[in-house]
C-alpha positions as CSV (number, residue, x, y, z in Angstrom):
1,X,165.3,81.4,53.8
2,X,163.2,79.5,56.6
3,X,164.1,79.1,59.8
4,X,165.1,75.7,59.9
5,X,167.5,75.8,56.8
6,X,169.4,78.8,58.0
7,X,172.4,77.3,59.9
8,X,172.3,80.4,62.2
9,X,168.7,79.0,63.8
10,X,169.9,75.3,63.3
11,X,172.6,73.8,65.4
12,X,172.6,70.7,63.1
13,X,173.2,72.6,59.9
14,X,175.6,74.8,61.5
15,X,177.8,71.9,62.8
16,X,177.6,70.1,59.3
17,X,178.7,73.1,57.8
18,X,181.6,73.7,60.1
19,X,182.7,70.2,59.5
20,X,182.7,70.8,55.8
21,X,184.8,73.9,56.0
22,X,187.1,72.0,58.4
23,X,187.8,69.1,55.9
24,X,188.0,71.6,52.9
25,X,190.6,73.6,54.8
26,X,192.7,70.3,55.0
27,X,192.0,68.8,51.8
28,X,190.3,66.0,53.3
29,X,187.1,65.7,51.5
30,X,188.7,63.4,49.0
31,X,188.9,60.8,52.0
32,X,185.6,61.5,53.3
33,X,183.4,59.1,50.8
34,X,180.3,57.4,52.7
35,X,182.0,54.3,52.8
36,X,185.1,55.7,54.6
37,X,183.0,57.8,56.9
38,X,181.1,54.8,57.9
39,X,184.2,53.3,58.7
40,X,185.5,55.6,60.8
41,X,182.2,55.8,62.7
42,X,182.4,52.5,63.6
43,X,186.0,52.8,64.8
44,X,184.9,55.7,66.9
45,X,182.0,53.9,68.4
46,X,184.6,51.2,69.4
47,X,186.7,53.8,71.0
48,X,183.7,55.1,73.0
49,X,183.1,51.5,73.7
50,X,186.8,50.8,74.9
51,X,186.2,52.9,77.9
52,X,183.2,50.9,79.4
53,X,184.9,47.4,78.8
54,X,185.3,45.4,81.9
55,X,183.5,47.8,83.9
56,X,180.6,46.9,86.2
57,X,177.0,48.4,85.6
58,X,177.4,50.5,88.4
59,X,181.3,51.7,87.6
60,X,179.9,52.5,84.2
61,X,177.4,54.8,85.8
62,X,180.3,56.5,87.9
63,X,182.9,57.1,85.8
64,X,185.8,59.4,87.3
65,X,186.4,62.8,85.6
66,X,189.3,61.7,83.5
67,X,187.1,59.0,82.0
68,X,184.4,60.9,81.6
69,X,186.4,63.5,79.3
70,X,187.7,60.6,77.4
71,X,184.0,59.7,77.0
72,X,182.7,62.9,76.2
73,X,185.3,63.3,73.4
74,X,184.7,59.8,71.6
75,X,180.8,60.5,71.9
76,X,181.4,63.8,70.3
77,X,183.7,62.1,67.5
78,X,180.5,59.6,66.7
79,X,178.0,62.5,66.8
80,X,180.2,64.4,64.2
81,X,181.1,61.6,62.1
82,X,177.3,61.0,61.9
83,X,176.4,64.4,61.1
84,X,179.1,64.5,58.3
85,X,178.0,61.0,57.0
86,X,174.4,62.4,56.9
87,X,175.6,65.7,55.0
88,X,177.7,63.7,52.5
89,X,174.5,61.3,51.6
90,X,172.2,64.5,51.6
91,X,170.1,63.1,54.4
92,X,168.4,65.5,56.7
93,X,169.5,64.1,60.2
94,X,166.9,65.8,62.0
95,X,164.0,64.6,60.0
96,X,165.4,61.0,59.9
97,X,165.8,60.9,63.8
98,X,162.4,62.1,64.5
99,X,161.1,59.7,61.8
100,X,163.2,56.9,63.4
101,X,161.7,57.8,67.0
102,X,158.0,57.5,65.4
103,X,158.8,54.1,64.1
104,X,160.2,52.8,67.5
105,X,157.3,54.0,69.0
106,X,154.8,52.5,66.8
107,X,157.4,49.3,67.0
108,X,157.5,49.2,70.9
109,X,154.3,50.5,72.2
110,X,154.6,51.7,75.9
111,X,151.7,49.5,77.0
112,X,153.1,46.5,75.5
113,X,156.7,46.8,76.3
114,X,157.0,49.2,79.6
115,X,159.9,47.6,81.8
116,X,161.0,44.9,79.1
117,X,164.0,44.8,77.1
118,X,163.0,42.3,74.8
119,X,163.4,42.6,70.8
120,X,160.0,43.6,69.3
121,X,160.0,40.6,67.3
122,X,159.9,38.8,70.4
123,X,156.5,40.3,71.7
């Protein structure tokens, strides 16, 4: 087993294996079709956004400790559902993330987009 495929040396794989074990122990795999996981991911993302709704930009940068803890929990839910969905679809999420970063770098060259929030199609 190479280092990257060894869960002891790869925190992403370790988390995915823990998620699978957690679901198996509860007989939840039957509910974790990719369709359902993508919807659950959307719900968790909405729950994350709810904590920022109606805040000013400044307020969103300076959350009180109680709200920050709630945001942390929702962000963890988003992350965990993403990892579980990737595992269920046999997607190497680490490699996919690196690939997407490369695509974004090509789509948004720093010398052309620095300081701008325009969409790539507007350049």
